[in-house]
C-alpha positions as MATLAB code, in Angstrom:
seq = 'XXXXXXXXXXXXXXXXXXXXXXXXXXXXXXXXXXXXXXXXXXXXXXXXXXXXXXXXXXXXXXXXXXXXXXXXXXXXXXXXXXXXXXXXXXXXXXXXXXXXXXXXXXXXXXXXXXXXXXXXXXXXXXXXXXXXXXXXXXXXXXXXXXXXXXXXXXXXXXXXXXXXXXXXXXXXXXXXXXXXXXXXXXXXXXXXXXXXXXXXXXXXXXXXXXXXXXXXXXXXXXXXXXXXXXXXXXXXXXXXXXXXXXXXXXXXXXXXXXXXXXXXXXXXXXXXXXXXXXXXXXXXXXXXXXXXXXXXXXXXXXXXXXXXXXXXXXXXXXXXXXXXXXXXXXXXXXXXXXXXXXXXXXXXXXXXXXXXXXXXXXXXXXXXXXXXXXXXXXXXXXXXXXXXXXXXXXXXXXXXXXXXXXXXXXXXXXXXXXXXXXXXXXXXXXXXXXXXXXXXXXXXXXXXXXXXXXXXXXXXXXXXXXXXXXXXXX';
ca = [
      12.148  -13.630  -13.763;
      10.045  -10.566  -13.019;
      11.980   -7.499  -11.890;
      10.054   -4.861   -9.981;
      10.905   -1.188   -9.543;
      10.865    0.489   -6.144;
       8.224    2.799   -7.626;
       5.948   -0.179   -8.200;
       6.176   -1.120   -4.546;
       5.774    2.439   -3.260;
       2.913    4.170   -5.077;
       1.175    7.434   -4.286;
      -2.566    6.888   -4.138;
      -5.840    7.422   -2.320;
      -7.114    5.319    0.608;
      -8.432    3.273    2.133;
      -7.188    0.187    0.247;
      -4.623   -0.437   -2.471;
      -6.364   -3.602   -3.668;
      -9.967   -2.445   -3.176;
      -9.649    1.274   -3.919;
      -6.467    2.114   -5.813;
      -6.498   -1.074   -7.907;
     -10.094   -0.692   -9.173;
      -9.439    3.022   -9.789;
      -6.383    2.151  -11.907;
      -8.260   -0.658  -13.677;
     -11.178    1.612  -14.623;
      -8.839    4.299  -15.906;
      -6.807    1.752  -17.868;
      -9.969    0.264  -19.392;
     -11.186    3.652  -20.608;
      -7.781    4.282  -22.169;
      -8.049    0.909  -23.917;
     -11.475    1.832  -25.301;
     -10.090    5.082  -26.655;
      -7.174    3.323  -28.341;
      -9.608    0.831  -29.868;
     -11.691    3.591  -31.416;
     -14.834    2.684  -29.452;
     -14.911    5.533  -26.981;
     -17.157    7.875  -28.973;
     -19.796    5.185  -29.495;
     -20.316    4.347  -25.808;
     -23.788    5.013  -24.412;
     -23.326    3.607  -20.917;
     -21.124    1.273  -18.887;
     -21.584   -1.202  -16.044;
     -19.168   -2.558  -13.440;
     -19.287   -6.039  -11.904;
     -17.302   -6.617   -8.705;
     -16.458  -10.167   -7.654;
     -15.217  -11.998   -4.571;
     -13.424   -9.899   -2.010;
     -14.055   -6.735   -4.010;
     -17.760   -7.413   -3.568;
     -17.764   -8.654    0.024;
     -15.878   -5.671    1.445;
     -16.119   -3.305   -1.509;
     -18.512   -0.788    0.006;
     -16.413   -0.436    3.136;
     -13.334    0.043    0.983;
     -15.047    2.601   -1.329;
     -14.515    0.329   -4.344;
     -17.601    1.709   -6.074;
     -16.358    5.272   -5.591;
     -12.918    4.342   -6.896;
     -14.411    2.806  -10.027;
     -16.368    5.968  -10.776;
     -13.304    8.161  -10.282;
     -11.307    5.916  -12.591;
     -14.028    5.950  -15.248;
     -13.923    9.731  -15.106;
     -10.199    9.602  -15.877;
      -9.008   10.921  -12.515;
      -5.386   10.316  -11.536;
      -5.101    8.934   -7.970;
      -1.707   10.594   -7.612;
      -3.006   14.113   -8.178;
      -6.810   13.968   -7.867;
      -8.073   16.661   -5.454;
      -9.357   14.412   -2.684;
     -11.340   17.224   -1.067;
     -13.708   17.190   -4.079;
     -14.414   13.434   -4.126;
     -17.558   13.516   -1.999;
     -19.151   16.294   -4.065;
     -18.219   14.677   -7.396;
     -19.740   11.340   -6.409;
     -22.897   12.993   -5.084;
     -23.435   14.669   -8.465;
     -23.237   11.293  -10.221;
     -25.628    9.701   -7.739;
     -28.180   12.480   -7.955;
     -28.041   13.202  -11.692;
     -27.353    9.642  -12.923;
     -24.728   11.042  -15.272;
     -21.000   10.358  -15.475;
     -18.388   12.209  -17.506;
     -16.412    9.343  -19.032;
     -12.699   10.238  -19.115;
     -13.782   13.719  -18.111;
     -15.125   14.435  -21.616;
     -18.002   12.177  -22.653;
     -21.277   12.387  -20.689;
     -23.030    9.028  -20.372;
     -26.047    7.715  -18.497;
     -24.886    6.110  -15.232;
     -26.922    5.224  -12.149;
     -24.442    3.783   -9.599;
     -27.107    1.694   -7.835;
     -27.849   -0.127  -11.075;
     -24.556    0.152  -12.930;
     -22.266   -1.175  -10.173;
     -23.123   -4.720   -9.155;
     -21.650   -6.626   -6.203;
     -21.350  -10.384   -6.780;
     -20.312  -12.743   -3.984;
     -18.943  -15.156   -6.582;
     -15.153  -15.576   -6.735;
     -13.490  -15.693  -10.147;
     -10.860  -18.385  -10.634;
      -7.800  -16.258  -11.345;
      -7.796  -14.027   -8.233;
     -10.226  -13.114   -5.406;
     -10.311   -9.462   -6.516;
     -12.039   -9.582   -9.898;
     -13.718   -6.719  -11.730;
     -15.466   -6.749  -15.118;
     -16.262   -3.597  -17.069;
     -18.946   -3.585  -19.770;
     -19.398   -0.884  -22.391;
     -22.694   -0.721  -24.270;
     -22.313    0.887  -27.709;
     -24.790    2.837  -29.827;
     -24.954   -0.065  -32.305;
     -26.250   -2.426  -29.613;
     -22.956   -4.263  -29.133;
     -21.183   -4.809  -25.814;
     -17.468   -4.763  -25.022;
     -16.258   -6.468  -21.846;
     -12.909   -6.685  -20.095;
     -11.964   -8.302  -16.790;
      -9.183   -7.043  -14.544;
      -7.753   -8.310  -11.274;
      -6.509   -6.129   -8.449;
      -3.704   -8.269   -7.033;
      -2.566   -6.063   -4.135;
      -0.480   -2.941   -3.698;
      -2.291   -1.162   -6.525;
      -1.050   -3.739   -9.066;
      -3.635   -4.542  -11.737;
      -3.461   -7.351  -14.315;
      -5.604   -9.123  -16.855;
      -5.632  -12.897  -16.924;
      -3.529  -13.135  -20.069;
      -0.838  -11.040  -18.326;
       0.108   -9.131  -21.498;
       1.362   -6.237  -19.400;
       3.542   -8.584  -17.363;
       5.268   -9.815  -20.527;
       5.861   -6.267  -21.683;
       7.083   -5.280  -18.237;
       9.416   -8.282  -18.082;
      11.017   -7.208  -21.340;
      11.426   -3.701  -19.941;
      13.077   -4.857  -16.740;
      15.369   -7.412  -18.414;
      17.786   -4.509  -18.615;
      18.268   -4.558  -14.822;
      21.993   -5.171  -14.189;
      21.095   -7.055  -11.001;
      17.774   -8.876  -11.579;
      16.703  -10.806   -8.487;
      14.020  -13.336   -7.800;
      15.202  -14.471   -4.386;
      16.999  -13.016   -1.392;
      19.862  -15.450   -1.983;
      20.471  -13.880   -5.400;
      20.317  -10.403   -3.894;
      22.921  -11.223   -1.255;
      25.147  -12.876   -3.847;
      25.161   -9.708   -5.952;
      25.978   -7.480   -2.979;
      28.856   -9.753   -1.980;
      30.251  -10.188   -5.468;
      30.140   -6.474   -6.339;
      30.752   -5.087   -2.835;
      27.462   -3.156   -2.833;
      24.979   -2.255   -0.168;
      21.389   -3.188   -0.987;
      20.464    0.461   -1.597;
      23.398    0.840   -3.992;
      22.288   -2.241   -5.907;
      18.719   -0.955   -6.148;
      19.954    2.422   -7.373;
      21.921    0.753  -10.171;
      18.810   -1.163  -11.223;
      16.675    1.973  -11.180;
      19.284    3.877  -13.214;
      18.706    1.396  -16.031;
      15.136    2.712  -16.242;
      15.450    6.457  -15.658;
      18.026    9.200  -14.952;
      19.400    9.331  -11.422;
      18.029   12.840  -10.895;
      14.530   11.570  -11.713;
      14.930    8.696   -9.255;
      15.750   11.097   -6.439;
      12.900   13.395   -7.461;
      10.390   10.537   -7.398;
      11.671    9.336   -4.031;
      11.349   12.898   -2.739;
       7.720   12.959   -3.897;
       7.058    9.671   -2.083;
       8.605   10.931    1.138;
       6.685   14.210    0.958;
       3.383   12.313    0.753;
       4.425   10.081    3.648;
       5.414   13.086    5.737;
       2.258   14.980    4.807;
       0.040   12.031    5.755;
       1.715   11.801    9.175;
       1.386   15.545    9.659;
      -2.275   15.681    8.628;
      -3.155   12.672   10.769;
      -1.476   14.181   13.828;
      -3.343   17.475   13.364;
      -6.844   16.220   12.539;
      -9.364   15.325   15.224;
     -12.856   13.884   15.059;
     -14.447   10.624   13.961;
     -13.481    8.472   10.990;
     -16.085    8.006    8.237;
     -17.838    4.721    7.586;
     -20.314    4.018   10.367;
     -18.083    2.511   13.071;
     -17.666    5.967   14.630;
     -13.999    5.295   15.362;
     -12.454    8.228   17.185;
      -9.206    9.517   15.731;
      -6.416    8.870   18.217;
      -3.286   10.349   16.658;
      -4.400   13.934   17.341;
      -4.704   13.587   21.104;
      -1.635   11.364   21.364;
       0.390   13.908   19.415;
      -0.859   16.805   21.510;
       0.362   15.086   24.673;
       3.753   14.313   23.140;
       4.539   17.600   21.380;
       3.294   19.908   24.142;
       3.605   23.641   23.373;
       6.380   23.342   20.781;
       5.792   25.733   17.880;
       6.075   24.969   14.131;
       4.152   25.826   10.970;
       4.752   23.054    8.410;
       5.762   19.385    8.196;
       9.481   20.079    7.832;
       9.557   22.421   10.815;
       7.589   19.716   12.627;
      10.486   17.266   12.215;
      12.852   19.790   13.810;
      10.336   20.474   16.571;
      10.121   16.790   17.454;
      13.918   16.495   17.420;
      14.095   19.368   19.887;
      11.501   17.808   22.161;
      12.874   15.908   25.117;
      11.822   12.352   24.354;
      11.899   10.012   27.332;
      12.540    6.326   26.766;
       8.959    5.266   27.399;
       7.731    7.872   24.904;
       9.691    6.495   21.940;
       7.170    3.818   21.043;
       4.350    6.286   21.694;
       5.832    8.511   18.996;
       6.205    5.573   16.616;
       2.618    4.487   17.261;
       1.421    8.056   16.796;
       3.095    8.324   13.380;
       1.646    5.004   12.216;
      -1.864    5.689   13.513;
      -1.818    9.136   11.883;
      -1.092    7.752    8.418;
      -3.765    5.108    8.580;
      -6.377    7.481    9.929;
      -5.698    9.598    6.850;
      -5.922    6.463    4.728;
      -9.261    5.487    6.298;
     -10.617    8.917    5.345;
      -9.930    8.536    1.599;
      -6.786   10.589    2.110;
      -3.596   10.482    0.054;
      -0.962    8.018    1.261;
       1.801    5.832   -0.176;
       1.155    2.132   -0.675;
       3.950    0.533    1.323;
       3.396   -2.061    0.018;
      -0.386   -1.543    0.412;
      -2.680    1.171    1.689;
      -3.791   -0.942    4.616;
      -0.157   -1.112    5.747;
       0.782    2.407    4.672;
       1.704    3.592    8.175;
       4.523    1.173    9.023;
       7.314    2.408    6.732;
       6.820    6.166    7.282;
       6.581    5.608   11.046;
       9.864    3.681   11.155;
      11.606    6.138    8.852;
      10.369    9.033   10.984;
      11.647    7.187   14.054;
      15.106    7.107   12.493;
      15.008   10.821   11.653;
      13.700   12.152   14.964;
      15.021    9.589   17.460;
      18.045    7.729   16.098;
      19.769   10.317   13.896;
      18.992   14.020   14.132;
      21.407   14.595   11.266;
      19.475   12.227    9.027;
      18.943   13.712    5.594;
      17.404   12.971    2.223;
      20.253   10.630    1.308;
      19.185    8.472    4.261;
      15.550    8.682    3.159;
      16.571    7.587   -0.351;
      18.443    4.579    0.962;
      15.635    3.590    3.311;
      12.976    3.687    0.599;
      15.100    1.789   -1.925;
      15.883   -1.023    0.519;
      12.245   -1.197    1.605;
      11.090   -1.404   -2.002;
      13.542   -4.192   -2.811;
      12.500   -6.315    0.159;
       8.848   -5.803   -0.704;
       9.495   -6.955   -4.262;
      10.960  -10.230   -2.972;
       7.716  -10.933   -1.134;
       5.623  -10.029   -4.146;
       7.631  -12.320   -6.412;
       7.885  -15.192   -3.936;
       4.505  -14.957   -2.208;
       1.911  -12.159   -2.304;
       1.168   -8.672   -0.981;
      -2.584   -9.157   -1.333;
      -4.634   -9.650    1.828;
      -7.308  -11.280   -0.322;
      -4.765  -14.000   -1.127;
      -2.647  -14.117    2.001;
      -4.370  -12.404    4.898;
      -2.828   -9.513    6.796;
       0.564  -11.227    6.940;
       0.787  -10.149    3.295;
       0.257   -6.513    4.235;
       1.408   -5.645    7.765;
       3.849   -8.558    7.806;
       5.483   -7.522    4.548;
       5.548   -3.830    5.462;
       7.164   -4.661    8.806;
       9.818   -6.733    7.030;
      10.420   -3.914    4.546;
      10.812   -1.346    7.312;
      13.001   -3.608    9.460;
      15.436   -4.247    6.639;
      15.562   -0.615    5.570;
      16.187    0.629    9.102;
      18.931   -1.954    9.537;
      20.917   -0.603    6.588;
      20.667    2.953    7.945;
      21.792    1.711   11.354;
      24.987    0.335    9.826;
      23.954   -3.251    9.209;
      25.423   -5.335    6.414;
      23.220   -6.761    3.621;
      23.136  -10.006    5.626;
      21.894   -8.094    8.678;
      19.267   -6.382    6.504;
      17.815   -9.679    5.291;
      17.966  -11.141    8.792;
      15.942   -8.214   10.145;
      13.355   -8.644    7.388;
      13.122  -12.355    8.176;
      12.659  -11.744   11.913;
       9.904   -9.195   11.292;
       7.948  -11.484    8.978;
       8.510  -14.581   11.106;
       6.439  -12.988   13.860;
       3.593  -12.013   11.548;
       3.101  -15.432    9.939;
      -0.539  -16.462    9.929;
      -1.912  -12.982   10.631;
      -5.464  -12.897    9.284;
      -7.338  -10.104    7.538;
     -10.707   -9.660    9.249;
     -11.767   -6.002    9.002;
     -14.917   -5.135   10.903;
     -17.659   -3.897    8.551;
     -15.190   -4.182    5.670;
     -13.523   -0.932    6.731;
      -9.759   -0.433    6.944;
     -10.092    0.701   10.550;
     -10.472   -2.080   13.136;
      -8.061   -3.817   13.642;
      -6.127   -2.430   10.664;
      -5.052    0.962   12.044;
      -3.598   -0.412   15.275;
      -1.839   -3.180   13.387;
       0.267   -0.545   11.634;
       1.560    0.679   14.982;
       2.329   -2.884   16.039;
       4.051   -3.629   12.728;
       6.234   -0.529   13.064;
       7.303   -1.421   16.597;
       8.077   -5.001   15.559;
      10.188   -3.664   12.688;
      12.333   -1.595   15.055;
      12.682   -4.546   17.418;
      13.618   -6.856   14.528;
      16.309   -4.391   13.455;
      17.831   -4.281   16.926;
      17.758   -8.072   17.249;
      19.431   -8.530   13.862;
      22.176   -6.006   14.594;
      23.019   -7.849   17.819;
      23.598  -11.153   16.027;
      26.106  -12.692   13.677;
      24.194  -13.261   10.408;
      26.114  -16.504    9.899;
      24.263  -17.890   12.912;
      20.851  -17.290   11.352;
      18.801  -20.485   11.210;
      16.055  -19.289    8.847;
      16.980  -17.446    5.621;
      14.574  -14.846    4.263;
      13.720  -17.025    1.248;
      12.474  -19.741    3.612;
      10.197  -17.400    5.526;
       8.824  -16.002    2.243;
       8.069  -19.538    1.064;
       6.491  -20.343    4.433;
       4.337  -17.247    4.236;
       3.064  -18.342    0.821;
       2.299  -21.861    2.050;
       0.515  -20.381    5.070;
      -1.484  -18.121    2.760;
      -2.607  -21.050    0.634;
      -3.609  -23.057    3.721;
      -5.523  -20.166    5.316;
      -9.283  -20.429    4.960;
     -10.791  -17.800    2.673;
     -12.958  -16.306    5.430;
      -9.797  -14.809    6.947;
      -8.734  -13.149    3.697;
     -10.393   -9.729    3.528;
     -13.949  -11.013    3.266;
     -15.283   -9.915    6.678;
     -16.683  -13.442    7.035;
     -14.437  -14.558    9.901;
     -12.471  -13.481   12.970;
     -13.219  -10.108   14.549;
     -15.433   -9.202   11.629;
     -18.132  -11.657   12.720;
     -17.401  -11.664   16.467;
     -17.919   -7.919   16.855;
     -21.111   -6.201   15.707;
     -20.985   -2.691   14.287;
     -23.186   -1.563   17.184;
     -20.555   -2.830   19.640;
     -18.101   -0.308   18.252;
];
């Protein structure tokens, strides 16, 4: 049984993709740390990077090459100053030099050192091999796999074994939704209370709240930035940002000066019924426009689906409950993280393995369940809402045009958020005992659907909209 922390499911990182950007960044950084521990770092003359499968086919659109360079330089995706990325990469490209781990200058020409291979490795579609060439003529190689949501593994899964030992101390380890609901019933706990007890076995409660606060601040900041930034998204499709104009029409002349005042301003705005979903869509679009611009977002559970959870949580705070506070935010994020972990353990959160149902579908289920607890639903209602949300995303393909996390990805976040709210309302109006499909069944169905789905619909840009629509059409 593999137990997963809420902070594994909700990670602070840089866009546009958790599997194609954040994962390779983390892998490169981890590899350099491994070289240092092995005593080989000071003998390295140069390195090369080989990208395989989906990382190759859509890697340039997802800035995978840039992420690898930033990771090799030792940058931390949580804190790296994103405004400097373009200049840093231009220096490497023009000077053919890279500062390995920020300390050791090595020869590095990105055009030659980073190779894109269409070949798929057996273990996972997102494979990446790093090679270090030493001053004695020897070569050291390691292969990593970016398995979605910023998770990175090696084939032997040594880190998984170590992590399993760490999380064996969870008082309520769960593999399936049925186990989760049994714990909540037996111990008279809400799902958020159960998750908190698990997290307390890993770190002090004050640290848990602090980390959740950090996650919410990044979510809020990404919504705020997206709603206040106009122009065209990078990448060649010339996609016009939409959140700015939508927000301007909704907020009107209301005054505020920071994200927290912004929440109060929205609460004080007269929101008509038909505007509610416009606000939700605006929040979701804003986050994913930031994500598409190599901005900082929270994987929830991935970067491509980063807008769903903050949009639904913001909906609760500015529409449903004007007295909503950080305790509500805590509960929402913990429930969302737990539901996401069930999908990761029972299926996948990687679009390269499961299509977009593994990203938008999972994020919608996470948000639906989390909102349901805040709206007074029982644990059974929470799981029903998650099931309803995923049921209506089954089979959703991943077919990004030009390999960019823009079309149809950005709009899908708005749709996923709206479906999450609808799923919550439908679940609250029903008796959970009348549910015909348990969450475990829909998770299993999603995994079977993922395995049956042809590979061209799994983040390769070889099927669907990606081949039906030319870049010039956009």
